[in-house]
CHARMM internal coordinates of N, CA and C (Angstrom, degrees):
IC EDIT
DIST 1 N 1 CA 1.4144
DIST 1 CA 1 C 1.5153
ANGL 1 N 1 CA 1 C 113.99
DIST 1 C 2 N 1.2930
ANGL 1 CA 1 C 2 N 111.75
DIHE 1 N 1 CA 1 C 2 N 164.96
DIST 2 N 2 CA 1.4659
ANGL 1 C 2 N 2 CA 119.98
DIHE 1 CA 1 C 2 N 2 CA 178.20
DIST 2 CA 2 C 1.5138
ANGL 2 N 2 CA 2 C 108.71
DIHE 1 C 2 N 2 CA 2 C -89.49
DIST 2 C 3 N 1.3163
ANGL 2 CA 2 C 3 N 115.47
DIHE 2 N 2 CA 2 C 3 N 143.61
DIST 3 N 3 CA 1.4548
ANGL 2 C 3 N 3 CA 116.92
DIHE 2 CA 2 C 3 N 3 CA 171.59
DIST 3 CA 3 C 1.5279
ANGL 3 N 3 CA 3 C 108.73
DIHE 2 C 3 N 3 CA 3 C -94.02
DIST 3 C 4 N 1.3049
ANGL 3 CA 3 C 4 N 116.31
DIHE 3 N 3 CA 3 C 4 N 171.66
DIST 4 N 4 CA 1.4734
ANGL 3 C 4 N 4 CA 121.18
DIHE 3 CA 3 C 4 N 4 CA -175.14
DIST 4 CA 4 C 1.5174
ANGL 4 N 4 CA 4 C 111.10
DIHE 3 C 4 N 4 CA 4 C -61.89
DIST 4 C 5 N 1.3496
ANGL 4 CA 4 C 5 N 116.89
DIHE 4 N 4 CA 4 C 5 N -36.76
DIST 5 N 5 CA 1.4671
ANGL 4 C 5 N 5 CA 120.23
DIHE 4 CA 4 C 5 N 5 CA -179.17
DIST 5 CA 5 C 1.5328
ANGL 5 N 5 CA 5 C 111.10
DIHE 4 C 5 N 5 CA 5 C -62.57
DIST 5 C 6 N 1.3254
ANGL 5 CA 5 C 6 N 116.12
DIHE 5 N 5 CA 5 C 6 N -43.23
DIST 6 N 6 CA 1.4679
ANGL 5 C 6 N 6 CA 120.75
DIHE 5 CA 5 C 6 N 6 CA 179.31
DIST 6 CA 6 C 1.5238
ANGL 6 N 6 CA 6 C 110.12
DIHE 5 C 6 N 6 CA 6 C -63.91
DIST 6 C 7 N 1.3452
ANGL 6 CA 6 C 7 N 116.58
DIHE 6 N 6 CA 6 C 7 N -45.59
DIST 7 N 7 CA 1.4707
ANGL 6 C 7 N 7 CA 120.85
DIHE 6 CA 6 C 7 N 7 CA 178.97
DIST 7 CA 7 C 1.5239
ANGL 7 N 7 CA 7 C 110.79
DIHE 6 C 7 N 7 CA 7 C -59.43
DIST 7 C 8 N 1.3335
ANGL 7 CA 7 C 8 N 117.00
DIHE 7 N 7 CA 7 C 8 N -43.88
DIST 8 N 8 CA 1.4642
ANGL 7 C 8 N 8 CA 121.55
DIHE 7 CA 7 C 8 N 8 CA -179.02
DIST 8 CA 8 C 1.5211
ANGL 8 N 8 CA 8 C 110.57
DIHE 7 C 8 N 8 CA 8 C -63.84
DIST 8 C 9 N 1.3443
ANGL 8 CA 8 C 9 N 117.22
DIHE 8 N 8 CA 8 C 9 N -42.22
DIST 9 N 9 CA 1.4605
ANGL 8 C 9 N 9 CA 121.37
DIHE 8 CA 8 C 9 N 9 CA 179.26
DIST 9 CA 9 C 1.5343
ANGL 9 N 9 CA 9 C 110.56
DIHE 8 C 9 N 9 CA 9 C -63.80
DIST 9 C 10 N 1.3432
ANGL 9 CA 9 C 10 N 115.36
DIHE 9 N 9 CA 9 C 10 N -43.53
DIST 10 N 10 CA 1.4663
ANGL 9 C 10 N 10 CA 119.34
DIHE 9 CA 9 C 10 N 10 CA 179.59
DIST 10 CA 10 C 1.5293
ANGL 10 N 10 CA 10 C 111.35
DIHE 9 C 10 N 10 CA 10 C -64.80
DIST 10 C 11 N 1.3411
ANGL 10 CA 10 C 11 N 116.80
DIHE 10 N 10 CA 10 C 11 N -38.63
DIST 11 N 11 CA 1.4655
ANGL 10 C 11 N 11 CA 119.94
DIHE 10 CA 10 C 11 N 11 CA 177.70
DIST 11 CA 11 C 1.5225
ANGL 11 N 11 CA 11 C 110.49
DIHE 10 C 11 N 11 CA 11 C -64.10
DIST 11 C 12 N 1.3222
ANGL 11 CA 11 C 12 N 116.82
DIHE 11 N 11 CA 11 C 12 N -41.43
DIST 12 N 12 CA 1.4693
ANGL 11 C 12 N 12 CA 120.99
DIHE 11 CA 11 C 12 N 12 CA 179.83
DIST 12 CA 12 C 1.5313
ANGL 12 N 12 CA 12 C 110.10
DIHE 11 C 12 N 12 CA 12 C -64.26
DIST 12 C 13 N 1.3277
ANGL 12 CA 12 C 13 N 116.94
DIHE 12 N 12 CA 12 C 13 N -41.27
DIST 13 N 13 CA 1.4633
ANGL 12 C 13 N 13 CA 120.91
DIHE 12 CA 12 C 13 N 13 CA 178.74
DIST 13 CA 13 C 1.5326
ANGL 13 N 13 CA 13 C 110.46
DIHE 12 C 13 N 13 CA 13 C -64.78
DIST 13 C 14 N 1.3306
ANGL 13 CA 13 C 14 N 115.58
DIHE 13 N 13 CA 13 C 14 N -43.06
DIST 14 N 14 CA 1.4649
ANGL 13 C 14 N 14 CA 120.33
DIHE 13 CA 13 C 14 N 14 CA 179.08
DIST 14 CA 14 C 1.5191
ANGL 14 N 14 CA 14 C 110.28
DIHE 13 C 14 N 14 CA 14 C -62.69
DIST 14 C 15 N 1.3369
ANGL 14 CA 14 C 15 N 117.37
DIHE 14 N 14 CA 14 C 15 N -43.26
DIST 15 N 15 CA 1.4638
ANGL 14 C 15 N 15 CA 121.37
DIHE 14 CA 14 C 15 N 15 CA 179.36
DIST 15 CA 15 C 1.5298
ANGL 15 N 15 CA 15 C 110.08
DIHE 14 C 15 N 15 CA 15 C -62.48
DIST 15 C 16 N 1.3363
ANGL 15 CA 15 C 16 N 116.99
DIHE 15 N 15 CA 15 C 16 N -41.45
DIST 16 N 16 CA 1.4684
ANGL 15 C 16 N 16 CA 120.78
DIHE 15 CA 15 C 16 N 16 CA 179.48
DIST 16 CA 16 C 1.5350
ANGL 16 N 16 CA 16 C 110.44
DIHE 15 C 16 N 16 CA 16 C -63.93
DIST 16 C 17 N 1.3316
ANGL 16 CA 16 C 17 N 116.52
DIHE 16 N 16 CA 16 C 17 N -41.34
DIST 17 N 17 CA 1.4637
ANGL 16 C 17 N 17 CA 119.99
DIHE 16 CA 16 C 17 N 17 CA 178.60
DIST 17 CA 17 C 1.5262
ANGL 17 N 17 CA 17 C 110.99
DIHE 16 C 17 N 17 CA 17 C -64.48
DIST 17 C 18 N 1.3344
ANGL 17 CA 17 C 18 N 116.97
DIHE 17 N 17 CA 17 C 18 N -41.21
DIST 18 N 18 CA 1.4611
ANGL 17 C 18 N 18 CA 120.49
DIHE 17 CA 17 C 18 N 18 CA 179.13
DIST 18 CA 18 C 1.5282
ANGL 18 N 18 CA 18 C 110.68
DIHE 17 C 18 N 18 CA 18 C -65.13
DIST 18 C 19 N 1.3347
ANGL 18 CA 18 C 19 N 116.62
DIHE 18 N 18 CA 18 C 19 N -40.05
DIST 19 N 19 CA 1.4733
ANGL 18 C 19 N 19 CA 120.15
DIHE 18 CA 18 C 19 N 19 CA 176.88
DIST 19 CA 19 C 1.5190
ANGL 19 N 19 CA 19 C 109.99
DIHE 18 C 19 N 19 CA 19 C -61.21
DIST 19 C 20 N 1.3325
ANGL 19 CA 19 C 20 N 116.71
DIHE 19 N 19 CA 19 C 20 N -42.69
DIST 20 N 20 CA 1.4639
ANGL 19 C 20 N 20 CA 121.66
DIHE 19 CA 19 C 20 N 20 CA 179.35
DIST 20 CA 20 C 1.5303
ANGL 20 N 20 CA 20 C 110.26
DIHE 19 C 20 N 20 CA 20 C -61.93
DIST 20 C 21 N 1.3290
ANGL 20 CA 20 C 21 N 116.28
DIHE 20 N 20 CA 20 C 21 N -44.66
DIST 21 N 21 CA 1.4665
ANGL 20 C 21 N 21 CA 121.27
DIHE 20 CA 20 C 21 N 21 CA 179.79
DIST 21 CA 21 C 1.5253
ANGL 21 N 21 CA 21 C 110.04
DIHE 20 C 21 N 21 CA 21 C -63.81
DIST 21 C 22 N 1.3336
ANGL 21 CA 21 C 22 N 117.33
DIHE 21 N 21 CA 21 C 22 N -43.45
DIST 22 N 22 CA 1.4654
ANGL 21 C 22 N 22 CA 121.11
DIHE 21 CA 21 C 22 N 22 CA -179.93
DIST 22 CA 22 C 1.5271
ANGL 22 N 22 CA 22 C 110.39
DIHE 21 C 22 N 22 CA 22 C -61.17
DIST 22 C 23 N 1.3219
ANGL 22 CA 22 C 23 N 117.19
DIHE 22 N 22 CA 22 C 23 N -41.96
DIST 23 N 23 CA 1.4614
ANGL 22 C 23 N 23 CA 121.19
DIHE 22 CA 22 C 23 N 23 CA 178.36
DIST 23 CA 23 C 1.5222
ANGL 23 N 23 CA 23 C 110.44
DIHE 22 C 23 N 23 CA 23 C -63.80
DIST 23 C 24 N 1.3254
ANGL 23 CA 23 C 24 N 116.77
DIHE 23 N 23 CA 23 C 24 N -43.56
DIST 24 N 24 CA 1.4604
ANGL 23 C 24 N 24 CA 121.33
DIHE 23 CA 23 C 24 N 24 CA 179.69
DIST 24 CA 24 C 1.5313
ANGL 24 N 24 CA 24 C 110.52
DIHE 23 C 24 N 24 CA 24 C -62.22
DIST 24 C 25 N 1.3264
ANGL 24 CA 24 C 25 N 117.23
DIHE 24 N 24 CA 24 C 25 N -41.59
DIST 25 N 25 CA 1.4666
ANGL 24 C 25 N 25 CA 121.28
DIHE 24 CA 24 C 25 N 25 CA 179.42
DIST 25 CA 25 C 1.5288
ANGL 25 N 25 CA 25 C 109.67
DIHE 24 C 25 N 25 CA 25 C -63.15
DIST 25 C 26 N 1.3361
ANGL 25 CA 25 C 26 N 117.37
DIHE 25 N 25 CA 25 C 26 N -42.81
DIST 26 N 26 CA 1.4701
ANGL 25 C 26 N 26 CA 120.81
DIHE 25 CA 25 C 26 N 26 CA 177.96
DIST 26 CA 26 C 1.5275
ANGL 26 N 26 CA 26 C 110.82
DIHE 25 C 26 N 26 CA 26 C -60.19
DIST 26 C 27 N 1.3260
ANGL 26 CA 26 C 27 N 116.80
DIHE 26 N 26 CA 26 C 27 N -42.49
DIST 27 N 27 CA 1.4681
ANGL 26 C 27 N 27 CA 120.75
DIHE 26 CA 26 C 27 N 27 CA 179.23
DIST 27 CA 27 C 1.5269
ANGL 27 N 27 CA 27 C 110.75
DIHE 26 C 27 N 27 CA 27 C -64.18
DIST 27 C 28 N 1.3240
ANGL 27 CA 27 C 28 N 116.56
DIHE 27 N 27 CA 27 C 28 N -40.43
DIST 28 N 28 CA 1.4689
ANGL 27 C 28 N 28 CA 121.01
DIHE 27 CA 27 C 28 N 28 CA 178.55
DIST 28 CA 28 C 1.5300
ANGL 28 N 28 CA 28 C 109.62
DIHE 27 C 28 N 28 CA 28 C -63.00
DIST 28 C 29 N 1.3356
ANGL 28 CA 28 C 29 N 116.70
DIHE 28 N 28 CA 28 C 29 N -41.90
DIST 29 N 29 CA 1.4773
ANGL 28 C 29 N 29 CA 120.34
DIHE 28 CA 28 C 29 N 29 CA 178.45
DIST 29 CA 29 C 1.5248
ANGL 29 N 29 CA 29 C 110.62
DIHE 28 C 29 N 29 CA 29 C -60.09
DIST 29 C 30 N 1.3475
ANGL 29 CA 29 C 30 N 116.38
DIHE 29 N 29 CA 29 C 30 N -45.33
DIST 30 N 30 CA 1.4650
ANGL 29 C 30 N 30 CA 119.96
DIHE 29 CA 29 C 30 N 30 CA 179.75
DIST 30 CA 30 C 1.5272
ANGL 30 N 30 CA 30 C 110.77
DIHE 29 C 30 N 30 CA 30 C -63.28
DIST 30 C 31 N 1.3348
ANGL 30 CA 30 C 31 N 116.54
DIHE 30 N 30 CA 30 C 31 N -42.06
DIST 31 N 31 CA 1.4698
ANGL 30 C 31 N 31 CA 120.33
DIHE 30 CA 30 C 31 N 31 CA 177.67
DIST 31 CA 31 C 1.5279
ANGL 31 N 31 CA 31 C 110.40
DIHE 30 C 31 N 31 CA 31 C -60.41
DIST 31 C 32 N 1.3253
ANGL 31 CA 31 C 32 N 116.70
DIHE 31 N 31 CA 31 C 32 N -42.79
DIST 32 N 32 CA 1.4621
ANGL 31 C 32 N 32 CA 120.72
DIHE 31 CA 31 C 32 N 32 CA -179.35
DIST 32 CA 32 C 1.5251
ANGL 32 N 32 CA 32 C 111.51
DIHE 31 C 32 N 32 CA 32 C -64.72
DIST 32 C 33 N 1.3495
ANGL 32 CA 32 C 33 N 116.55
DIHE 32 N 32 CA 32 C 33 N -40.04
DIST 33 N 33 CA 1.4723
ANGL 32 C 33 N 33 CA 119.53
DIHE 32 CA 32 C 33 N 33 CA 178.30
DIST 33 CA 33 C 1.5220
ANGL 33 N 33 CA 33 C 110.01
DIHE 32 C 33 N 33 CA 33 C -63.09
DIST 33 C 34 N 1.3263
ANGL 33 CA 33 C 34 N 116.37
DIHE 33 N 33 CA 33 C 34 N -42.72
DIST 34 N 34 CA 1.4723
ANGL 33 C 34 N 34 CA 120.29
DIHE 33 CA 33 C 34 N 34 CA 179.26
DIST 34 CA 34 C 1.5265
ANGL 34 N 34 CA 34 C 109.85
DIHE 33 C 34 N 34 CA 34 C -62.81
DIST 34 C 35 N 1.3282
ANGL 34 CA 34 C 35 N 117.01
DIHE 34 N 34 CA 34 C 35 N -42.96
DIST 35 N 35 CA 1.4684
ANGL 34 C 35 N 35 CA 121.25
DIHE 34 CA 34 C 35 N 35 CA 179.35
DIST 35 CA 35 C 1.5233
ANGL 35 N 35 CA 35 C 110.41
DIHE 34 C 35 N 35 CA 35 C -64.46
DIST 35 C 36 N 1.3313
ANGL 35 CA 35 C 36 N 117.34
DIHE 35 N 35 CA 35 C 36 N -40.36
DIST 36 N 36 CA 1.4708
ANGL 35 C 36 N 36 CA 120.66
DIHE 35 CA 35 C 36 N 36 CA 177.91
DIST 36 CA 36 C 1.5257
ANGL 36 N 36 CA 36 C 110.66
DIHE 35 C 36 N 36 CA 36 C -60.01
DIST 36 C 37 N 1.3475
ANGL 36 CA 36 C 37 N 116.47
DIHE 36 N 36 CA 36 C 37 N -42.17
DIST 37 N 37 CA 1.4664
ANGL 36 C 37 N 37 CA 119.91
DIHE 36 CA 36 C 37 N 37 CA 178.44
DIST 37 CA 37 C 1.5260
ANGL 37 N 37 CA 37 C 110.40
DIHE 36 C 37 N 37 CA 37 C -63.13
DIST 37 C 38 N 1.3353
ANGL 37 CA 37 C 38 N 116.46
DIHE 37 N 37 CA 37 C 38 N -42.86
DIST 38 N 38 CA 1.4676
ANGL 37 C 38 N 38 CA 120.47
DIHE 37 CA 37 C 38 N 38 CA 179.50
DIST 38 CA 38 C 1.5292
ANGL 38 N 38 CA 38 C 110.83
DIHE 37 C 38 N 38 CA 38 C -62.17
DIST 38 C 39 N 1.3258
ANGL 38 CA 38 C 39 N 116.74
DIHE 38 N 38 CA 38 C 39 N -42.68
DIST 39 N 39 CA 1.4760
ANGL 38 C 39 N 39 CA 120.82
DIHE 38 CA 38 C 39 N 39 CA -179.73
DIST 39 CA 39 C 1.5273
ANGL 39 N 39 CA 39 C 109.65
DIHE 38 C 39 N 39 CA 39 C -63.92
DIST 39 C 40 N 1.3318
ANGL 39 CA 39 C 40 N 116.78
DIHE 39 N 39 CA 39 C 40 N -42.13
DIST 40 N 40 CA 1.4638
ANGL 39 C 40 N 40 CA 120.51
DIHE 39 CA 39 C 40 N 40 CA 178.78
DIST 40 CA 40 C 1.5226
ANGL 40 N 40 CA 40 C 110.46
DIHE 39 C 40 N 40 CA 40 C -61.71
DIST 40 C 41 N 1.3328
ANGL 40 CA 40 C 41 N 116.93
DIHE 40 N 40 CA 40 C 41 N -44.65
DIST 41 N 41 CA 1.4676
ANGL 40 C 41 N 41 CA 120.91
DIHE 40 CA 40 C 41 N 41 CA 178.08
DIST 41 CA 41 C 1.5294
ANGL 41 N 41 CA 41 C 110.88
DIHE 40 C 41 N 41 CA 41 C -61.42
DIST 41 C 42 N 1.3235
ANGL 41 CA 41 C 42 N 116.78
DIHE 41 N 41 CA 41 C 42 N -42.56
DIST 42 N 42 CA 1.4673
ANGL 41 C 42 N 42 CA 120.04
DIHE 41 CA 41 C 42 N 42 CA 179.24
DIST 42 CA 42 C 1.5226
ANGL 42 N 42 CA 42 C 111.30
DIHE 41 C 42 N 42 CA 42 C -64.13
DIST 42 C 43 N 1.3424
ANGL 42 CA 42 C 43 N 116.78
DIHE 42 N 42 CA 42 C 43 N -41.32
DIST 43 N 43 CA 1.4720
ANGL 42 C 43 N 43 CA 119.83
DIHE 42 CA 42 C 43 N 43 CA 177.82
DIST 43 CA 43 C 1.5205
ANGL 43 N 43 CA 43 C 110.02
DIHE 42 C 43 N 43 CA 43 C -58.54
DIST 43 C 44 N 1.3424
ANGL 43 CA 43 C 44 N 116.01
DIHE 43 N 43 CA 43 C 44 N -45.51
DIST 44 N 44 CA 1.4621
ANGL 43 C 44 N 44 CA 119.94
DIHE 43 CA 43 C 44 N 44 CA -179.14
DIST 44 CA 44 C 1.5290
ANGL 44 N 44 CA 44 C 110.87
DIHE 43 C 44 N 44 CA 44 C -62.74
DIST 44 C 45 N 1.3314
ANGL 44 CA 44 C 45 N 116.74
DIHE 44 N 44 CA 44 C 45 N -40.73
DIST 45 N 45 CA 1.4652
ANGL 44 C 45 N 45 CA 120.34
DIHE 44 CA 44 C 45 N 45 CA 178.34
DIST 45 CA 45 C 1.5241
ANGL 45 N 45 CA 45 C 111.32
DIHE 44 C 45 N 45 CA 45 C -64.62
DIST 45 C 46 N 1.3260
ANGL 45 CA 45 C 46 N 116.73
DIHE 45 N 45 CA 45 C 46 N -41.13
DIST 46 N 46 CA 1.4702
ANGL 45 C 46 N 46 CA 120.39
DIHE 45 CA 45 C 46 N 46 CA 179.27
DIST 46 CA 46 C 1.5262
ANGL 46 N 46 CA 46 C 109.72
DIHE 45 C 46 N 46 CA 46 C -62.76
DIST 46 C 47 N 1.3289
ANGL 46 CA 46 C 47 N 116.90
DIHE 46 N 46 CA 46 C 47 N -43.72
DIST 47 N 47 CA 1.4668
ANGL 46 C 47 N 47 CA 120.34
DIHE 46 CA 46 C 47 N 47 CA 179.33
DIST 47 CA 47 C 1.5243
ANGL 47 N 47 CA 47 C 110.09
DIHE 46 C 47 N 47 CA 47 C -60.46
DIST 47 C 48 N 1.3536
ANGL 47 CA 47 C 48 N 116.95
DIHE 47 N 47 CA 47 C 48 N -46.32
DIST 48 N 48 CA 1.4682
ANGL 47 C 48 N 48 CA 119.97
DIHE 47 CA 47 C 48 N 48 CA 179.37
DIST 48 CA 48 C 1.5281
ANGL 48 N 48 CA 48 C 110.91
DIHE 47 C 48 N 48 CA 48 C -61.85
DIST 48 C 49 N 1.3312
ANGL 48 CA 48 C 49 N 116.95
DIHE 48 N 48 CA 48 C 49 N -41.21
DIST 49 N 49 CA 1.4687
ANGL 48 C 49 N 49 CA 120.38
DIHE 48 CA 48 C 49 N 49 CA 178.76
DIST 49 CA 49 C 1.5231
ANGL 49 N 49 CA 49 C 111.47
DIHE 48 C 49 N 49 CA 49 C -64.51
DIST 49 C 50 N 1.3253
ANGL 49 CA 49 C 50 N 116.38
DIHE 49 N 49 CA 49 C 50 N -41.20
DIST 50 N 50 CA 1.4703
ANGL 49 C 50 N 50 CA 119.42
DIHE 49 CA 49 C 50 N 50 CA 178.60
DIST 50 CA 50 C 1.5248
ANGL 50 N 50 CA 50 C 110.68
DIHE 49 C 50 N 50 CA 50 C -61.89
DIST 50 C 51 N 1.3463
ANGL 50 CA 50 C 51 N 116.19
DIHE 50 N 50 CA 50 C 51 N -41.93
DIST 51 N 51 CA 1.4626
ANGL 50 C 51 N 51 CA 119.73
DIHE 50 CA 50 C 51 N 51 CA 178.96
DIST 51 CA 51 C 1.5277
ANGL 51 N 51 CA 51 C 110.39
DIHE 50 C 51 N 51 CA 51 C -64.34
DIST 51 C 52 N 1.3251
ANGL 51 CA 51 C 52 N 116.51
DIHE 51 N 51 CA 51 C 52 N -40.38
DIST 52 N 52 CA 1.4562
ANGL 51 C 52 N 52 CA 121.43
DIHE 51 CA 51 C 52 N 52 CA -179.96
DIST 52 CA 52 C 1.5246
ANGL 52 N 52 CA 52 C 110.84
DIHE 51 C 52 N 52 CA 52 C -64.96
DIST 52 C 53 N 1.3275
ANGL 52 CA 52 C 53 N 116.61
DIHE 52 N 52 CA 52 C 53 N -42.58
DIST 53 N 53 CA 1.4719
ANGL 52 C 53 N 53 CA 121.23
DIHE 52 CA 52 C 53 N 53 CA 179.10
DIST 53 CA 53 C 1.5272
ANGL 53 N 53 CA 53 C 109.98
DIHE 52 C 53 N 53 CA 53 C -64.60
DIST 53 C 54 N 1.3360
ANGL 53 CA 53 C 54 N 116.42
DIHE 53 N 53 CA 53 C 54 N -42.83
DIST 54 N 54 CA 1.4703
ANGL 53 C 54 N 54 CA 120.71
DIHE 53 CA 53 C 54 N 54 CA 178.97
DIST 54 CA 54 C 1.5297
ANGL 54 N 54 CA 54 C 109.97
DIHE 53 C 54 N 54 CA 54 C -59.70
DIST 54 C 55 N 1.3380
ANGL 54 CA 54 C 55 N 115.83
DIHE 54 N 54 CA 54 C 55 N -44.01
DIST 55 N 55 CA 1.4617
ANGL 54 C 55 N 55 CA 121.18
DIHE 54 CA 54 C 55 N 55 CA 179.22
DIST 55 CA 55 C 1.5314
ANGL 55 N 55 CA 55 C 110.47
DIHE 54 C 55 N 55 CA 55 C -63.24
DIST 55 C 56 N 1.3405
ANGL 55 CA 55 C 56 N 117.00
DIHE 55 N 55 CA 55 C 56 N -42.26
DIST 56 N 56 CA 1.4656
ANGL 55 C 56 N 56 CA 120.99
DIHE 55 CA 55 C 56 N 56 CA 179.09
DIST 56 CA 56 C 1.5217
ANGL 56 N 56 CA 56 C 110.57
DIHE 55 C 56 N 56 CA 56 C -62.98
DIST 56 C 57 N 1.3248
ANGL 56 CA 56 C 57 N 116.89
DIHE 56 N 56 CA 56 C 57 N -41.05
DIST 57 N 57 CA 1.4752
ANGL 56 C 57 N 57 CA 120.31
DIHE 56 CA 56 C 57 N 57 CA 178.91
DIST 57 CA 57 C 1.5180
ANGL 57 N 57 CA 57 C 111.24
DIHE 56 C 57 N 57 CA 57 C -62.64
DIST 57 C 58 N 1.3505
ANGL 57 CA 57 C 58 N 116.56
DIHE 57 N 57 CA 57 C 58 N -39.34
DIST 58 N 58 CA 1.4707
ANGL 57 C 58 N 58 CA 119.39
DIHE 57 CA 57 C 58 N 58 CA 178.57
DIST 58 CA 58 C 1.5195
ANGL 58 N 58 CA 58 C 109.90
DIHE 57 C 58 N 58 CA 58 C -63.24
DIST 58 C 59 N 1.3465
ANGL 58 CA 58 C 59 N 116.50
DIHE 58 N 58 CA 58 C 59 N -42.49
DIST 59 N 59 CA 1.4702
ANGL 58 C 59 N 59 CA 119.47
DIHE 58 CA 58 C 59 N 59 CA 179.77
DIST 59 CA 59 C 1.5249
ANGL 59 N 59 CA 59 C 110.58
DIHE 58 C 59 N 59 CA 59 C -64.64
DIST 59 C 60 N 1.3289
ANGL 59 CA 59 C 60 N 116.46
DIHE 59 N 59 CA 59 C 60 N -41.78
DIST 60 N 60 CA 1.4779
ANGL 59 C 60 N 60 CA 120.72
DIHE 59 CA 59 C 60 N 60 CA 178.76
DIST 60 CA 60 C 1.5281
ANGL 60 N 60 CA 60 C 109.93
DIHE 59 C 60 N 60 CA 60 C -62.57
DIST 60 C 61 N 1.3404
ANGL 60 CA 60 C 61 N 116.08
DIHE 60 N 60 CA 60 C 61 N -45.32
DIST 61 N 61 CA 1.4695
ANGL 60 C 61 N 61 CA 119.80
DIHE 60 CA 60 C 61 N 61 CA 178.40
DIST 61 CA 61 C 1.5200
ANGL 61 N 61 CA 61 C 110.18
DIHE 60 C 61 N 61 CA 61 C -59.12
DIST 61 C 62 N 1.3577
ANGL 61 CA 61 C 62 N 116.62
DIHE 61 N 61 CA 61 C 62 N -41.81
DIST 62 N 62 CA 1.4637
ANGL 61 C 62 N 62 CA 121.08
DIHE 61 CA 61 C 62 N 62 CA 178.76
DIST 62 CA 62 C 1.5177
ANGL 62 N 62 CA 62 C 111.63
DIHE 61 C 62 N 62 CA 62 C -61.82
DIST 62 C 63 N 1.3293
ANGL 62 CA 62 C 63 N 117.07
DIHE 62 N 62 CA 62 C 63 N -42.82
DIST 63 N 63 CA 1.4683
ANGL 62 C 63 N 63 CA 121.13
DIHE 62 CA 62 C 63 N 63 CA 178.56
DIST 63 CA 63 C 1.5281
ANGL 63 N 63 CA 63 C 110.80
DIHE 62 C 63 N 63 CA 63 C -64.21
DIST 63 C 64 N 1.3379
ANGL 63 CA 63 C 64 N 115.57
DIHE 63 N 63 CA 63 C 64 N -41.20
DIST 64 N 64 CA 1.4745
ANGL 63 C 64 N 64 CA 119.02
DIHE 63 CA 63 C 64 N 64 CA 179.55
DIST 64 CA 64 C 1.5179
ANGL 64 N 64 CA 64 C 110.87
DIHE 63 C 64 N 64 CA 64 C -64.24
DIST 64 C 65 N 1.3401
ANGL 64 CA 64 C 65 N 116.44
DIHE 64 N 64 CA 64 C 65 N -38.66
DIST 65 N 65 CA 1.4642
ANGL 64 C 65 N 65 CA 119.51
DIHE 64 CA 64 C 65 N 65 CA 178.50
DIST 65 CA 65 C 1.5226
ANGL 65 N 65 CA 65 C 110.94
DIHE 64 C 65 N 65 CA 65 C -65.87
DIST 65 C 66 N 1.3515
ANGL 65 CA 65 C 66 N 115.92
DIHE 65 N 65 CA 65 C 66 N -40.98
DIST 66 N 66 CA 1.4735
ANGL 65 C 66 N 66 CA 119.45
DIHE 65 CA 65 C 66 N 66 CA 177.65
DIST 66 CA 66 C 1.5242
ANGL 66 N 66 CA 66 C 111.32
DIHE 65 C 66 N 66 CA 66 C -60.77
DIST 66 C 67 N 1.3273
ANGL 66 CA 66 C 67 N 115.40
DIHE 66 N 66 CA 66 C 67 N -43.92
DIST 67 N 67 CA 1.4785
ANGL 66 C 67 N 67 CA 119.56
DIHE 66 CA 66 C 67 N 67 CA 179.78
DIST 67 CA 67 C 1.5139
ANGL 67 N 67 CA 67 C 110.63
DIHE 66 C 67 N 67 CA 67 C -64.10
DIST 67 C 68 N 1.3233
ANGL 67 CA 67 C 68 N 116.37
DIHE 67 N 67 CA 67 C 68 N -40.88
DIST 68 N 68 CA 1.4621
ANGL 67 C 68 N 68 CA 120.10
DIHE 67 CA 67 C 68 N 68 CA -179.68
DIST 68 CA 68 C 1.5085
ANGL 68 N 68 CA 68 C 112.26
DIHE 67 C 68 N 68 CA 68 C -66.21
DIST 68 C 69 N 1.3356
ANGL 68 CA 68 C 69 N 116.02
DIHE 68 N 68 CA 68 C 69 N -29.25
DIST 69 N 69 CA 1.4654
ANGL 68 C 69 N 69 CA 120.42
DIHE 68 CA 68 C 69 N 69 CA -178.51
DIST 69 CA 69 C 1.5259
ANGL 69 N 69 CA 69 C 111.46
DIHE 68 C 69 N 69 CA 69 C -75.82
DIST 69 C 70 N 1.3112
ANGL 69 CA 69 C 70 N 116.52
DIHE 69 N 69 CA 69 C 70 N -25.38
DIST 70 N 70 CA 1.4887
ANGL 69 C 70 N 70 CA 120.10
DIHE 69 CA 69 C 70 N 70 CA -177.27
DIST 70 CA 70 C 1.5109
ANGL 70 N 70 CA 70 C 112.04
DIHE 69 C 70 N 70 CA 70 C -68.78
END
COOR INIT
IC SEED 1 N 1 CA 1 C
IC BUILD
């Protein structure tokens, strides 16, 4: 059998491991939130770039039509 000292030591070790795991989980959550913000920013940039490219294509098409009309 285990004596009280062994049980107490094992409980302390288990508590320390759980504290370590809880801290790690909190850090992972913060990392995920930061990554989510980065992904959102990238999505917004991609949308703006797509709109800009679409606008540029319209201008190019307009120039080509003008040249063809001459």
